[in-house]
C-alpha positions, 0 to 999 in steps of 0.5 A: 500499500502506498504510504501517504505524505504531505508536502507543499507544492505549486499547482502547475496544471489541472485538467479533467479525468473522467466523470468527476475527477482531475489530473493535477500536475505539481511542482512538489517541494522535495520531490519535483514534478508530480502528477496526481488524480484527485477524485471527485474534483471536477474542473471549473469548467464543468460549473461544480460547486466543490472546490477546486485547484487553480494553476499559480496556487501554493498548496499544502497537500496529502498525497500517495505515490504509486509509482517512482516516476510521479503519479499518484493519488491526491488525497487532500489540498489546502490552499496556502496562498493564492497570488492576488495580483494574477487578477489584477495586473495583466503583466504579473499574470503573462510572466507567471504564465511564462514561467509556469509554461517552462515549469511543465515542460522541464521539470522532472520527478525527484529531489532535484526539483527542489531548486526549482520550486524555491525559485518559483516561490521566490518569483511569485513573491517577488511579482506579488510584491512588485505588482501590488506596489503599482497602484501606488508608484508608476512602475511596471512589472516586467521593467523591474530588474528584481523581477527578471533577476528571477528569470536569469536564475531560472536559466542558470539552474538549467544550465543554459543561462547566458553571461553579460559583461565580458565577449564570449569569444575572447574576454574582452570587456570593451565594445560589447555591441553584439548578442548572439542568440545561437551561442548565448553570449555577447560577442565584441565588435572585434569577434563579431562575425559578417555572416553571423546575425546578432541582437544589436546591443546599446550600453543601456542594454548591457548595464541592465542585463549586467543588473539582472544577471548579478549574483544577488537580486538588484536593490535599484528599483529604477524601471528598466528600458522596455527595450532592454526588458524586451531584448532580455525576454527574446533571449530567455525565450530562444534560448529556452527554445532551443533548450527545450526543443519546442515553442513556447506558446505563452511568450506570444501572449506576454509579447502582446502584453508588453506592447512590443515583439520579441 
C-alpha cells in the first residue's frame, strides 16, 4: 500500500479526468514534478460547486505515490496562498504564465526539482510584492530588475544561462555591441563574424542585463528601459526554445501584453 505523505506544492496544471475527477500536475517541494489524480474534483469548466485547485496556487497537500515516476493519488489539498496580483495585473499574469509553461516542459520527478520550487516561490512572492505596489507607484512589473533576476536564475539553474559583461569569444569587456542567440553570449566588435546574425546591444542594454544577471538580487528599483526588457525576454524565449526543443506559446501573449514583439 502506498504511503500517504504531505508537502507544499505549486499547482502547474489541472485537467478533467473521467467523470468527476481531475488530473493535477504539481511542482512538489522535495519531490519535483508530480501528477496526482484527485477523485471527485471537477474542473471549473464543469460548473462544479466543490473547491477546485487553480494553477499558480501554493498549496499544502496530502498524497500517495503509486510509482517512482511521480503518479499518484491526491488525498486532500489546502490552499496556502493565492497570488491576488495575477487577477489585477496583466503583466504579472503573463510573466507567471510563461514561467509555469517552462516548468511544465522542463520539471522532472525527483528531489532535484527542489531548487526549482525555491526559485518559483521567490519569483511568485516578488511579482506579488512588485505588482501590489503598481497602484501606489509609477512602475511596471516586467521592468523591475528584481523580477527579471529570477528569470536569470531559472536559466542558470537549467544550465543555459548566458553571461553578460565580457565577450564570450575573447573575454574582452570592451565594445560589447552584439548578442549571439545561437551561442547565448555577448560578442565584442572584434570577434563579430560578418556571416552571423546578432542582436544589437546598446550600453544601456548591457548595463541592464548585467544587473539582471548579477549574483544578488538588484536593489535599484529604477525601471529598466522597455527595449532592454524586450531584449532580455527574447533571449530567454530563444534560449529556452532551443533547450526544450519546443515552441513556448505563452511568450506570444507576453509579447502582446508588453506592447512589443520579441
